[in-house]
C-alpha positions as CSV (number, residue, x, y, z in Angstrom):
1,M,-27.7,-15.6,-9.8
2,L,-29.1,-14.1,-13.3
3,A,-26.9,-12.2,-15.0
4,K,-29.5,-9.4,-15.5
5,E,-29.2,-8.9,-11.1
6,L,-25.5,-8.8,-12.0
7,L,-25.6,-6.5,-14.8
8,S,-28.2,-3.6,-12.0
9,R,-26.2,-0.1,-12.0
10,V,-23.4,-1.1,-15.2
11,D,-23.4,0.4,-18.1
12,I,-24.8,-1.5,-20.9
13,I,-24.5,-0.5,-24.7
14,K,-26.7,-3.5,-25.8
15,I,-27.0,-6.9,-24.9
16,I,-27.2,-10.5,-27.3
17,G,-28.9,-13.3,-25.9
18,N,-30.7,-14.0,-23.4
19,P,-30.1,-11.9,-19.6
20,D,-32.0,-14.8,-17.5
21,L,-29.3,-17.3,-17.9
22,F,-27.7,-18.6,-14.2
23,V,-24.3,-17.3,-13.5
24,S,-22.5,-19.5,-11.2
25,K,-19.3,-17.8,-11.3
26,V,-17.4,-14.4,-12.4
27,V,-13.7,-14.4,-13.8
28,F,-12.2,-12.3,-15.8
29,D,-9.6,-15.1,-16.4
30,S,-10.3,-17.6,-19.0
31,R,-8.4,-20.5,-17.0
32,E,-11.0,-20.3,-14.6
33,A,-14.0,-20.1,-16.4
34,T,-16.1,-23.1,-15.5
35,S,-19.8,-24.0,-16.6
36,D,-22.3,-21.1,-16.4
37,S,-19.6,-18.9,-15.6
38,M,-19.7,-14.8,-16.9
39,F,-16.6,-13.9,-17.9
40,I,-15.2,-10.3,-18.9
41,A,-12.5,-9.5,-21.4
42,I,-10.2,-6.8,-19.4
43,S,-7.6,-5.2,-21.6
44,G,-4.6,-4.2,-19.3
45,N,-0.8,-3.2,-19.8
46,K,0.0,-6.8,-21.4
47,L,-2.9,-9.4,-22.5
48,D,-6.0,-8.6,-24.0
49,G,-9.0,-9.9,-22.6
50,N,-11.0,-10.6,-25.8
51,Q,-8.5,-12.7,-27.4
52,Y,-9.2,-15.4,-24.7
53,I,-13.3,-15.2,-25.1
54,N,-13.1,-18.3,-27.7
55,D,-11.1,-20.1,-24.7
56,A,-13.4,-18.6,-21.7
57,I,-16.7,-20.5,-24.2
58,L,-14.7,-23.7,-24.2
59,N,-14.4,-23.8,-20.6
60,G,-17.9,-23.3,-19.9
61,S,-18.9,-19.3,-19.8
62,S,-22.2,-18.8,-21.0
63,V,-22.0,-15.4,-20.1
64,I,-19.6,-12.5,-22.5
65,V,-19.0,-9.1,-21.3
66,T,-16.7,-6.9,-23.5
67,E,-16.5,-3.3,-25.0
68,D,-15.5,-5.2,-28.2
69,I,-18.6,-5.3,-30.2
70,K,-16.4,-7.1,-33.4
71,V,-16.0,-10.3,-31.4
72,E,-17.6,-13.2,-33.0
73,I,-21.0,-14.2,-32.1
74,E,-21.1,-17.6,-31.2
75,P,-24.7,-19.7,-30.6
76,D,-26.0,-20.0,-27.4
77,I,-24.1,-17.2,-25.7
78,T,-24.9,-14.5,-24.3
79,Y,-22.8,-11.6,-25.2
80,V,-22.8,-7.7,-23.0
81,Y,-21.7,-5.0,-24.6
82,V,-20.2,-2.0,-22.1
83,K,-18.8,1.2,-21.8
84,N,-15.9,0.3,-19.2
85,S,-15.0,-3.3,-18.9
86,R,-13.3,-2.2,-15.9
87,K,-15.6,-0.4,-13.9
88,T,-18.3,-3.3,-15.1
89,L,-16.0,-5.6,-13.0
90,S,-16.0,-3.6,-10.1
91,T,-19.4,-3.4,-10.0
92,I,-20.3,-7.0,-11.3
93,A,-18.1,-8.2,-8.3
94,S,-19.9,-6.0,-6.2
95,N,-23.1,-7.4,-7.5
96,F,-22.0,-10.9,-7.0
97,Y,-21.0,-10.6,-3.2
98,G,-24.3,-8.5,-2.3
99,N,-22.7,-5.2,-2.4
100,P,-20.8,-6.4,1.3
101,S,-19.4,-2.9,1.7
102,K,-22.6,-1.6,2.0
103,K,-22.6,-3.5,5.1
104,I,-19.6,-3.1,7.0
105,N,-17.6,0.6,7.8
106,L,-15.2,0.8,5.1
107,V,-11.9,3.1,5.6
108,G,-9.7,3.4,2.9
109,V,-6.5,4.6,3.3
110,T,-4.3,6.4,0.1
111,G,-1.1,8.5,-0.4
112,T,2.3,7.7,-0.8
113,N,3.5,6.2,2.2
114,G,2.5,5.4,5.4
115,K,-0.4,2.9,4.3
116,T,0.3,0.3,5.8
117,T,1.0,1.1,8.5
118,I,-1.8,3.2,9.7
119,V,-4.0,0.3,8.1
120,N,-2.3,-1.9,10.7
121,L,-2.8,0.7,12.9
122,L,-5.8,0.8,12.4
123,Y,-6.6,-2.5,13.0
124,Q,-4.8,-3.1,16.4
125,F,-6.4,0.1,17.6
126,F,-10.2,-1.2,17.2
127,V,-8.8,-4.9,18.4
128,L,-7.9,-3.1,21.5
129,N,-11.6,-2.3,22.1
130,D,-12.6,-5.5,21.6
131,I,-14.3,-4.7,18.0
132,K,-14.3,-7.2,15.1
133,V,-12.5,-5.9,12.2
134,G,-11.0,-7.0,9.2
135,M,-7.9,-5.7,7.2
136,L,-6.6,-5.9,3.6
137,S,-2.9,-4.3,3.4
138,T,0.8,-5.3,1.3
139,I,1.3,-7.4,4.1
140,S,-2.0,-9.6,4.5
141,N,-5.3,-9.9,4.7
142,I,-7.3,-10.2,7.7
143,I,-10.4,-11.1,8.3
144,D,-10.9,-10.8,12.3
145,N,-7.8,-12.6,13.5
146,K,-7.6,-15.2,10.4
147,I,-4.8,-14.3,8.2
148,I,-4.3,-14.9,4.5
149,A,-1.5,-13.8,2.5
150,A,-1.4,-10.3,0.1
151,T,-0.1,-10.5,-3.5
152,H,-0.9,-6.7,-4.1
153,T,-1.4,-3.3,-1.9
154,T,-4.7,-3.9,-3.3
155,A,-6.6,-6.8,-4.8
156,D,-8.1,-7.4,-7.5
157,P,-12.5,-6.4,-7.1
158,L,-13.3,-9.8,-7.2
159,Q,-11.0,-10.4,-4.3
160,I,-11.9,-7.5,-2.2
161,N,-15.1,-8.4,-2.6
162,F,-15.4,-11.7,-1.3
163,L,-13.0,-10.8,1.6
164,I,-15.5,-7.8,2.6
165,N,-18.1,-10.5,2.3
166,Q,-16.3,-12.9,4.6
167,M,-15.6,-10.1,6.9
168,V,-19.1,-9.0,7.0
169,E,-20.4,-12.7,7.6
170,Q,-17.6,-13.2,10.6
171,G,-19.5,-10.3,11.9
172,C,-16.7,-7.4,11.6
173,R,-17.8,-4.1,11.8
174,Y,-15.1,-2.2,10.2
175,C,-12.5,-2.9,7.0
176,F,-9.3,-0.8,6.8
177,M,-8.2,-1.1,3.4
178,E,-5.1,-0.2,1.3
179,V,-5.8,2.3,-1.3
180,S,-2.9,2.8,-4.1
181,S,-3.1,4.3,-6.8
182,H,-3.0,1.8,-9.4
183,A,-6.4,0.8,-8.0
184,I,-7.9,3.6,-8.0
185,D,-6.7,4.2,-11.6
186,Q,-7.8,1.0,-12.8
187,Y,-11.1,1.1,-11.6
188,R,-10.4,-1.7,-8.6
189,I,-12.3,0.1,-5.9
190,H,-15.1,1.8,-8.3
191,D,-18.2,0.5,-6.9
192,L,-17.3,0.1,-3.0
193,D,-19.1,2.4,-0.7
194,F,-16.5,4.0,1.7
195,N,-17.5,5.0,4.8
196,A,-14.4,7.1,5.9
197,G,-11.3,7.8,3.6
198,I,-7.2,8.5,4.5
199,F,-5.0,11.0,3.1
200,T,-1.4,10.5,4.0
201,N,1.4,12.3,2.1
202,I,1.9,12.0,-1.7
203,T,5.1,12.5,-3.3
204,R,7.1,11.5,-6.6
205,D,6.3,7.7,-7.2
206,H,5.1,5.3,-9.8
207,L,5.6,8.0,-12.6
208,D,6.4,4.5,-14.7
209,Y,3.2,4.1,-15.0
210,H,1.1,7.4,-14.0
211,K,4.0,9.2,-16.6
212,T,3.5,12.5,-14.4
213,F,3.4,13.9,-10.8
214,S,0.1,15.9,-12.0
215,N,-1.5,12.6,-13.3
216,Y,-0.6,10.6,-9.9
217,I,-1.9,13.7,-7.9
218,N,-5.2,13.7,-9.5
219,V,-5.6,10.4,-9.4
220,K,-5.3,10.3,-5.3
221,K,-7.6,13.6,-5.4
222,S,-10.7,11.1,-7.7
223,F,-10.9,9.0,-4.4
224,F,-12.0,11.8,-2.5
225,D,-14.0,13.1,-5.1
226,R,-15.9,10.1,-5.2
227,L,-16.8,9.7,-1.6
228,K,-20.6,10.5,-0.4
229,K,-21.4,13.2,2.0
230,N,-22.6,10.6,4.6
231,A,-18.9,9.9,4.6
232,I,-15.2,11.5,6.3
233,S,-12.3,12.6,4.4
234,I,-9.8,12.9,6.6
235,V,-6.3,14.6,5.1
236,N,-2.8,15.4,6.2
237,K,-2.9,19.1,6.2
238,D,0.7,19.5,6.5
239,D,1.3,18.1,2.9
240,K,1.2,20.6,0.5
241,N,-1.5,18.9,-2.1
242,G,-3.5,17.8,1.6
243,L,-6.3,20.3,0.8
244,K,-6.6,19.6,-2.9
245,M,-7.3,16.2,-1.8
246,I,-10.4,17.2,-0.7
247,E,-11.5,20.6,-2.4
248,S,-13.6,18.8,-4.9
249,S,-14.7,16.0,-2.2
250,E,-18.5,16.5,-0.2
251,S,-18.0,14.1,2.3
252,K,-17.2,15.9,5.7
253,K,-13.5,17.1,5.9
254,I,-10.9,16.6,8.4
255,T,-7.6,17.8,9.2
256,Y,-4.8,16.8,11.1
257,S,-1.1,18.2,11.6
258,I,1.7,18.5,13.7
259,K,2.8,21.8,12.4
260,S,-0.2,24.1,12.2
261,S,-3.6,24.4,13.3
262,A,-6.1,21.7,12.3
263,N,-9.0,20.1,13.9
264,H,-6.5,17.2,15.4
265,T,-3.1,18.3,16.4
266,F,-0.1,16.7,18.2
267,N,3.3,18.6,19.5
268,I,6.5,15.6,19.5
269,L,8.5,16.3,22.8
270,E,11.3,13.6,22.5
271,Y,12.9,11.5,19.5
272,H,14.3,8.3,21.4
273,F,14.8,4.6,19.5
274,S,12.3,2.9,21.7
275,G,9.4,5.3,21.2
276,T,8.4,9.0,21.0
277,L,6.7,11.2,23.1
278,V,3.8,13.2,22.1
279,K,1.5,16.1,23.3
280,N,-2.0,16.6,22.5
281,C,-3.7,19.6,24.3
282,S,-2.4,19.4,27.8
283,T,-1.9,15.4,27.5
284,E,1.6,14.1,27.5
285,F,1.9,10.4,26.4
286,W,4.2,8.2,24.8
287,I,4.1,6.1,21.1
288,N,6.0,3.3,20.5
289,L,6.9,4.3,17.0
290,V,10.1,6.1,16.3
291,G,9.5,9.5,14.0
292,E,7.7,12.4,13.0
293,F,6.6,10.2,9.8
294,N,4.9,7.8,12.1
295,V,3.7,10.8,14.7
296,Y,1.6,11.7,11.8
297,N,0.5,7.9,11.3
298,I,-0.3,7.5,14.7
299,L,-2.4,11.1,14.2
300,A,-4.2,9.6,11.7
301,V,-5.4,6.9,13.9
302,F,-6.0,9.6,17.0
303,S,-8.3,11.7,13.8
304,L,-10.3,8.9,12.7
305,A,-11.1,7.1,16.3
306,Q,-11.6,10.9,17.6
307,E,-14.5,11.2,14.7
308,Y,-15.9,8.2,15.3
309,G,-16.9,8.9,18.7
310,F,-14.2,7.3,20.7
311,N,-13.9,8.4,24.4
312,K,-10.6,10.3,24.4
313,E,-9.0,8.9,27.4
314,T,-9.3,5.3,25.9
315,I,-7.7,6.3,22.2
316,I,-4.7,7.7,24.1
317,K,-4.5,4.6,26.4
318,N,-4.7,2.6,23.4
319,L,-2.2,4.4,20.7
320,T,0.1,3.8,23.9
321,L,0.0,0.0,23.0
322,L,0.0,0.2,19.5
323,K,3.5,-1.6,17.4
324,S,4.7,-0.8,14.3
325,A,3.9,-3.0,11.1
326,E,6.5,-5.6,10.1
327,G,8.9,-4.6,8.0
328,R,8.3,-0.5,9.1
329,F,11.3,0.8,11.3
330,Q,12.1,-2.8,12.5
331,L,15.0,-2.8,15.3
332,V,17.2,-5.6,15.7
333,R,20.4,-5.1,18.1
334,S,23.3,-7.0,18.8
335,K,25.2,-8.4,21.4
336,D,28.3,-5.4,20.7
337,S,25.4,-2.5,20.9
338,V,25.1,-2.6,16.6
339,T,21.5,-1.5,16.0
340,G,19.6,-2.6,13.0
341,I,16.6,-1.1,11.4
342,I,14.7,-3.0,8.6
343,D,12.5,-0.9,6.5
344,Y,10.3,-0.4,2.8
345,A,11.0,2.6,2.3
346,H,11.7,2.8,-1.5
347,T,10.8,6.5,-2.1
348,D,13.5,9.3,-2.0
349,D,10.6,10.6,0.5
350,A,10.1,8.0,2.7
351,L,14.4,7.4,2.8
352,K,14.8,11.5,3.5
353,N,11.8,10.8,6.6
354,L,13.6,7.4,7.7
355,L,17.4,8.8,7.7
356,K,16.3,12.4,9.5
357,T,14.3,10.1,12.2
358,I,17.6,8.1,13.4
359,N,19.7,11.0,12.3
360,N,18.0,13.1,15.0
361,I,18.6,10.3,17.6
362,R,21.8,9.1,16.9
363,N,25.2,10.7,18.4
364,V,28.0,12.3,15.9
365,N,30.2,9.3,16.9
366,E,27.6,6.7,16.1
367,E,28.0,5.4,12.2
368,L,25.1,5.2,10.0
369,I,25.2,2.1,7.6
370,V,22.8,2.6,4.4
371,V,22.4,-0.6,2.5
372,F,19.6,-0.6,-0.3
373,G,18.7,-0.8,-3.8
374,C,16.2,0.1,-6.7
375,G,13.2,-1.7,-7.9
376,G,13.7,-2.7,-11.8
377,E,11.2,-2.0,-14.1
378,R,9.4,0.7,-12.0
379,D,10.0,4.3,-11.7
380,K,13.6,5.6,-12.7
381,S,13.2,9.0,-11.8
382,K,13.8,8.3,-8.3
383,R,17.0,6.2,-8.5
384,L,19.7,9.2,-8.4
385,L,17.7,11.1,-5.8
386,M,17.3,8.3,-3.1
387,T,21.1,7.4,-4.2
388,E,21.4,10.9,-3.4
389,V,19.5,11.7,-0.4
390,A,21.2,8.2,1.0
391,C,24.7,10.0,0.7
392,D,23.4,13.5,1.9
393,L,22.1,11.8,5.0
394,S,24.6,8.6,6.3
395,S,28.4,7.7,7.0
396,Q,28.3,5.1,4.4
397,V,25.9,3.8,1.4
398,I,26.0,0.5,0.2
399,L,24.6,0.2,-3.1
400,T,22.8,-3.4,-4.1
401,S,19.7,-5.3,-5.4
402,D,16.7,-4.9,-4.8
403,N,13.9,-6.6,-6.8
404,P,15.3,-6.5,-10.2
405,R,12.8,-8.6,-11.9
406,G,13.8,-8.2,-15.7
407,E,16.1,-5.5,-15.8
408,S,20.0,-5.8,-15.5
409,L,21.6,-4.9,-12.1
410,D,24.3,-3.3,-14.2
411,S,21.3,-0.7,-15.6
412,I,19.5,0.2,-12.3
413,I,23.2,0.9,-10.7
414,S,24.0,3.2,-13.7
415,D,20.7,5.2,-13.3
416,M,21.3,5.7,-8.9
417,T,24.8,6.6,-9.4
418,D,24.8,8.7,-12.7
419,G,25.0,12.2,-12.2
420,L,26.4,11.9,-8.2
421,D,28.5,14.4,-6.8
422,P,32.6,13.3,-6.1
423,L,31.5,13.9,-2.3
424,Q,29.1,11.9,-2.9
425,K,30.7,9.4,-4.7
426,E,33.0,8.7,-1.7
427,K,30.8,7.2,0.3
428,I,29.3,4.4,-1.6
429,L,30.1,1.1,-2.3
430,I,28.5,-1.7,-4.6
431,I,27.9,-5.3,-3.8
432,S,25.5,-6.6,-6.0
433,D,24.9,-9.4,-3.7
434,R,21.7,-8.3,-1.3
435,K,22.7,-10.8,1.2
436,E,26.8,-10.1,0.7
437,A,25.9,-6.6,0.9
438,I,24.3,-6.8,4.3
439,N,27.0,-9.2,5.2
440,T,29.1,-6.7,4.6
441,A,27.5,-3.8,6.6
442,A,27.8,-5.7,9.6
443,R,31.6,-6.3,9.3
444,L,31.9,-2.5,8.7
445,A,29.8,-1.7,12.0
446,K,31.5,-1.1,15.3
447,S,30.0,-0.9,18.2
448,K,26.2,1.7,18.6
449,D,26.9,2.1,14.8
450,I,23.6,2.0,12.8
451,I,23.0,-0.1,9.9
452,V,19.3,0.7,7.9
453,L,18.0,-1.8,5.2
454,A,15.2,-0.3,2.8
455,G,13.0,-1.0,0.1
456,K,12.1,-4.3,1.1
457,G,11.1,-4.2,4.5
458,H,8.3,-7.6,5.3
459,E,9.0,-8.9,1.6
460,T,10.1,-12.4,2.4
461,Y,11.8,-12.9,-1.3
462,Q,13.5,-11.2,-4.2
463,E,11.8,-10.7,-7.6
464,I,14.8,-11.9,-10.1
465,N,13.8,-12.6,-13.9
466,G,10.5,-14.1,-13.1
467,N,11.5,-15.7,-10.2
468,K,10.9,-15.2,-6.5
469,I,13.7,-16.3,-4.9
470,P,13.7,-16.3,-0.9
471,F,15.0,-13.3,1.3
472,N,14.2,-11.7,4.3
473,D,16.3,-8.4,4.9
474,K,15.5,-9.1,9.0
475,N,16.8,-12.9,8.6
476,E,20.3,-12.2,7.1
477,L,20.8,-8.7,9.0
478,K,20.3,-11.1,12.4
479,K,22.8,-14.1,11.3
480,A,25.1,-11.1,9.9
481,L,25.4,-9.3,13.7
482,K,25.2,-13.0,15.0
483,I,22.1,-12.4,16.6
484,I,20.2,-16.2,15.7
């Protein structure tokens, strides 16, 4: 495409040079620049792309997009000065791939917890209806039935538009996408045309990035503020900030609830480790997922399917066939009836929901052993809160490593334990090595006891000092319980 075509809808301050140059590739990493490429200089948290403009030019970039009007001008190079490089990257990425989000029903799912599960459930539901769909999630990206590994909850704008374009070319009619607060704040989804948005819930998380809970809420809200009149907003009314999310949105506003009146409602009748019995109006049916939080997830799927005009009987039939996403309340059972549960819960609210669900099902003679850690170089404010929840809702807590990254594990554990009361401290064992912590839990567990591994879920590695070391909670627990 020509540079001037890629710059359609971009907020430009001025252009120096020829805007009619052919652009073969768009990059924001100078190392990926090639002949006739356009380099967009992004100022990141750690690196400033403007410092790599000369590298991009040496690698072949002929068009430079930047916010910095003081950059040194090179001959035969076109410079485009813009107000916001991040917004510009999103718009140019969309233009480069022919604005694919306008050619598909794009559904964004946002909130603190439940995003991955809902996106995965939506994908399963539509596949059961013989509809070609795509999925962009924390676990994986899927185009029809082709799986592509995911590296972030929400990818960068070039990846997103490339993948959506692939979906369009493969005949997919819908794309279900996780939308993280970081992605909203960094304009990674700025130029996407969403047909619908789903809000799950919001609790304290990512305050290392957003600084305050209010900022975090407002970032999530801005996603719904940008939805167009012909889009649908579907929000969890039972979350105290649910209605706030859509108060300024021009979209069609739909609510779901299990505790009050709403456009779409479920009642919970029974909990079991094998599933949950729910009721919609006069219809009772079983779902394979466990716990109140998963009923909300299923209800979100039900709500979207209803709004998209699916037959109610078909919806309920297919809901009974859905399975949980990888690493989300995944069960394993040993020969001597020890139940293991692997879950991604990595906030105090998610952990509380998980443990309350288990406590609603287990009897008083069954011990609940919780193994978890907290990620390094992330929100420290939730560390003590998570430990308090674990101590208050379980029989035994084993604190261990999660993804310490470059942070001292001793420092993380200290944040997790400083402030506990004496009764809470009595329940705690500290075992730094996660594998040994899991083995210890397995040794402590008697017949019919329950072991919960929280925090890592589907992840197949641990991040330690810049290295990703292979590690899989489910596999390690199965070995410890002698299931494999």
